[in-house]
C-alpha positions, 0 to 999 in steps of 0.5 A, a space after each residue: 601503440 599498445 597503450 593507445 590501443 588499451 586507452 581506446 578500448 577503455 573508452 569504448 567500454 565506458 561509452 557502451 556501459 553508459 549507453 546501456 545505462 541510458 537504455 535502462 527503463 525504470 519507473 518510480 511507483 509511490 504506493 502504500 506500505 501494505 502492498 510492500 510489507 504484505 509482500 505483494 510487490 516482491 512477488 509481482 514486480 519481477 513478473 512485470 519486469 521479466 515481460 516488459 524490461 522495465 524496472 520498478 522502484 517503489 517508495 512504500 509510504 502511507 497513501 497520503 504521502 504517496 499522493 503528495 509524492 505524486 503531486 510533486 512529480 517524484 513518481 510516475 505512478 501512484 498505487 494507493 487505497 483511499 478512494 476519497 483522497 484518490 478522487 481529490 488527486 484526480 480532481 486537482 488534475 494530478 492523475 491521468 485516469 484512475 483504475 480499480 486494481 484489487 481489494 481486500 478488507 480491514 480487520 480489528 486485531 486485538 489480544 486474545 484476552 480481549 479486555 474490550 470484549 469485542 471478539 467475534 463481532 462483525 460491527 466495527 463501529 460497536 467494537 470501537 465504542 467498546 474499546 473506547 469505553 474500556 479505555 483499552 490500549 489502541 495503536 493508530 498509525 497516525 500517518 495519513 495512510 489509507 488505513 489511518 484515514 479509514 480508522 478516523 472515519 470509523 471513529 467519527 461514525 461511532 461518535 468517538 472523538 479520539 485524543 492521543 492525550 487520553 493515554 489509551 489511544 496512541 498515534 505512532 506515525 509509522 506504517 502497518 508493520 511497525 503498528 502490528 509490532 507495537 500492538 503485539 508488544 503492548 497487547 493493544 488493539 488496532 485496525 490492520 489490512 488483511 494482507 499485511 496481517 497474513 504476512 506478519 509473524 510477530 503476532 504474540 497474543 494478537 488475533 482477529 477479533 472483528 471482521 466481515 463488516 461491509 464497512 471494512 472493504 478496502 479498495 486499491 486504485 492506480 493512476 499515472 501522474 499527469 505529465 501535463 503537470 510534471 513533464 518528467 513523468 515517464 508516460 510510456 513506461 508508467 502506462 505500461 505498468 498501469 496497463 499490466 496491473 489491470 490486464 488479465 495477466 496482471 490480475 492473475 498474478 495478484 490472485 496468485 499471491 498467497 500465504 499459507 494458501 490464503 489469498 491476500 488480494 482479490 483482483 477486480 479491474 473492470 478492464 481486465 479480460 480473460 
């Protein structure tokens, strides 16, 4: 009798555990390495989960890869920063609606010795022309991320055809953190987002050399993956995350994230209310 009761108790406990697991609300967000490596998600997501009970699994890759994850239906939400690619994603019907969330800016980082003599400038195109003319080492993410796509547009606008075979231009196919580490160890130039730079510790002799060009504006957007394309999308939970990001509370949370007193991202969701 005692053995039977113990067995029934074990079965009951197992059923309760399974029910609890089934009731857990979790979404997958495909996002950029900058939101992850800057520490923003580590600061923001516990606050979202505390309010909603929804856990968030982040897949941090380049924007191009994040959008492809959304296209495959392997994420519920995409949170990225390449407006042209985002508009294409929406035009293809893979997103429900796109919302502005926040912005920061890109900066040109380089060694303090500055062999290309770009320090103190505000014109990103002029800086790239000088780097190319000097054949100074330049690290490119080369990962189809938002930062990489922006960098390629700047080179094109500067009239420079970059070639990894040239020796001075190096594509690494990695995220912002590894790119900064490589630039630090090789005294190379690179384009970075300010958020990741502010959270980066292994700076070596690197410093901000070019900033303030209006072309360096860096907008982030969020989209719920379209359930008409992928019925497995967790619509209610994913939309709750989108709604929180663009709400007054979500926007304040983004603004509150600072390192050394410096704000990393600036909320600008049009629908946020005070």
